N, C-alpha and C positions, 0 to 999 in steps of 0.2 A: 447704132453702136452705143448710144447713151443708156439703153435699158439694161444691158448686161452690167454696166458699171454701177448702176443703182443697186442691183441685186448683190453685187460684191460688197458694197458698203453696208447693206443690211446684215449680211452674214458676219461681217467683222464686228458689228455692234453686238450681235447675239453672243458671239464667242467671248466678248468682254464682260457681258452681264452674267453668264452662266456660273462662273466661279463664285460670285457674290451670293447667288441664290443657294448654292450648296453650303456656303458658310452660314447663311441665315437658318437653314434647316438644321444644321448641326447644333446651333445654340438654342433651338426650340425646346418644347417640353420633353422631359426624360421619359424613356420607355419604361415598362414595368420592371425589366431586369436592371436597368440603370438606377431606378428608384430604390430597389432592394439593396443594390451594392452601396448606394449612398447612405442608407440607414444602418448598414451592418456595423460600422465602427461604433455608432451610438449605442446599439443594443449590446455590444460586447462590453461596454463600460458599466452596465447595470450590475448591482450586487446580487450574486446568486442566492436563491432561497435555500435555507438550511434544510437538510432532510428531517422529516418528522422523527420523533423519538421512537425507538423500537429495540428489539434484541438483535445483537450482532451474531450471525453465524459465521465464525471465522474459518476460512478455508485453509487447506494445507499449503496452498500457493501464496499465502500471505494476504489475500484479498478477503472481503467479507460480503455477505448478503444481509441487508437490513430487513428483518422479519418482524411483523406485528406479533406473530405467534408461530410455533412450529411443533410438530409431533414426529416421533420416529416410528415408522411402520416397516418392520423387517429391516431390509438393507437400504431403505429409502428414507429420506427426510422430506416431509411435506411441510411447506411453509407459505405464509401469506406475504408476498413481496410488497413492502411499503413503497418501493420505488415504482413498481409497475401495477400495483393494485390488483393482483391476481394470485391464485394459488399456483405454486410451482413445486417441482420435485428435483432432488439431486441425490446421488448415492451417498450413503453415510460415510464411506471412506474418504470422501472429498472434504469432510469437516474435521477441523482440528478441535477435538472435543475438550482437551485440557485448556486450550486458550479460550474457547467459547465459554466454558463454565467459570473460568477465572474472571473473564470480563463481566459476566452476569453478577458474580459476587461483588465485584468492584462497583457496579452500577447500583446494587442494593445498598451497599455501604454509603455511597455518595448521596443517594436519595434520603437515607436516614439522617445523615449529617446535615443535609440541606433543611430538612423538616425541623431538626433540633435548633438550627440557627434561626429559622423563621420564628419558631416558638419562643426562643430566648429573646429575640428582638421584640416580639409582641408583649412578652411578659415584662421586659424591662420598661416598656412604655407605660404599661398599666401599673407598675409597682415603683415608679421613679420616686414617689414621695413616701415610700414605706421605709422604716428603720430596719435595715438588713439584720441587725443583731437581735431584734425583737419580732421579726416577721414570722407569721405562721400561716401556711397555706392549708385552710380547712376544707376546701374543695378545689378541684382542678382550676387554677387561675383565679381563685378567690381567697383573699388574705384577710385575716382578722386585724382590725385596727390596732395600732401600737399602744394607744392610750389606755390608762387604767379605766375600768368600767365593766358594766354588765351588758351583754349584747345578745340579741335574738336573731336567729337565722329564719327568715320568713320565706314565702313562696318566691320562685324565680331567682333564687340565690341572692336575696336582698338582706343585707346585714343592717340591723337597726339597733341603735343604742337605747337601752331602757333607763328610765328615770325613776328615782325613788319617791315614794309617797309616805306620809307619816300616818301610822295606824294609831288609833285612839283606844285606850283601855277605859272602859266605863264600869263602875260598880253599881249594882242594882240598888237604887235608893229605897225601894219598897222593903227590901230585907233589912236595911239599916233602921228604918222607922219601926219595923216590927220588933227588932231587938230592943230599941229604946223603950217602947211602950210596955213590952212584956218583962223587960229587965232580965231576960234570959239571953246569955251570950253564946248558947250552944246551937242556935238556929243556923243552919248552913247558909253560906253566902253565895253570890253569883257575880261573875264579871264577864264582860264581853270585850272582844277586840274587833274593831271595825275600821273600815277606811271610808272617809267622807265621800259622798257621791255614789251614784248607782253604777257608773261605768268608768273603767280606766281609760286614760288618754291614749295609751298604746294599744292599737288593735292589730292582731295578726290574722292572716288569711290562710293559715295552714293548720291541719289537725295534728301534725307531727312536727312541731317546731324543735329546733335545737338551740341551746343557750351556752354562752361562753362568758367566763369572768376572768378578768385580770385584776386581782386585788392590789391595793396600794402597798401592802406589806407582804411578808413571806408566809402569812398564815394560810392554812387550808380551811376555807369556810365550810360550815355545816348548814346545808339548806334543807328546808321542807317546801314542797309545792302544795299549796292549799287551794281548794276551790271555794269561792265566796258565794254567799247567798245574799240576794238583794232584799233588804228589809228596811222599810221606813226611810228611804232616801239615802241609805248607806249600804256598804258591803260588809257583811258579817263574815269574818274568817275564823273566829274561834269563840266558843262559848265555854266558860270556865266555871265549874262547880267547886265550891270551897267547903270541905268538910269541917265540922266543928273542931277537929284536931289540927286544922291548918293544911291538910293534904288537899291538893288541887287535882281535879279531873278535867282534862281537856276534851272537848267535843268538836274536833275539826275534821273536815273531809280532806284526807291526804290523797295526793296523786303520786303513785310510785315513780321515782326517777332513778336513773343510773348516773353515777359520777365517773368521769374519765379524766386522765391527766395527759393530754396530747403533747405537752411541752412544759418545761419548768416555769412555774408561775402562771400557768394557764389551766383553767378547769372547764370541762365540757359536761353539760347535763342533757340527757335525752329522756324522753317519756316512754314508759312501758306500754302505753295504750294511746289510741287516738283520742285527742281532747274534744269533748263536745263543745258546741258554742256556749259561751258563758264567760264568767269573770274568775280570774285566778291571781295568785300572788305568791312570790317567793319570799319566805321569811327565813332569817338567819337565826340559828340557835346559838345562844351564848351560855355561859355558866350560870346566868341568872334567869334564863328562860328565853323567850322570843324577843329579838330586837324590835323596837318600835318602828324602825324604818324598813319598809318593804319595797319590793320591785313588783308592781302590779301590771297586769295586762289583760286584754280580753281576746277571745277567739270569735271571729266573724268569718265563717266559711263563705266561699264564693256563692252568691245567690241569696245570702241572708243579710239582713240589716239589723243594726243595733237600734232597739226601740228607745 
């Protein structure tokens, strides 16, 4: 009779343990579905990605289709859906064309306004140190310096300030000695105007430079552009023959220039021909002839070197 009693005790013990085993299983690893459900709230909190920019085909029911492009083919509208990345078609009567065209015009206006604001912001950054009352935009985004001076526009929109050099007028001593010896004062004389040194310090790398001047006063300067000849360690810009009557004849090599007035108090000079590599000088004409202070420069085109 003891054996059945032992079996009864074992059955009772198993019944007591089974609920705990079920609880342990319930707190074990999550199943695939449970894992998805647990992550769903976190995914819902992510910021949705904005739709790419495109054209809105506004429909008569108030909704719209975002299209990269579209064409009207008969009674159908064929468009590339930005959302689904494929070509689709809908009847033209489903599209509210007035609203669609109005939206397109607004988008074009908005884009133009945005570009203007970006340009203005960039321009303000580049021109923050420029005097607004005297500023002059000579090329898109390129402003002439505000200070008085003579400026050259070189390659790559590079503005360079030109410095003055002093030209020297020399009288031919041989002719003077000849007059003294012969006692004849009717022998023609000769003078030269030259700049010391064989080369100007200012070197330009373009054959078609432009020049700008802001004079210190309100005068309109009269300039000649002369090509210099290198002779005996100096640059000869003018050879002057003096007749016995006192009349002077100048033998200078002029380069034709055009004078423009882009703004009050600003003068622009352009050349009528491409400048050959060499030495040049701007001379200012006065009531008494050529001013002794000149703006000299040299042309060194890319690939050439000044000897």
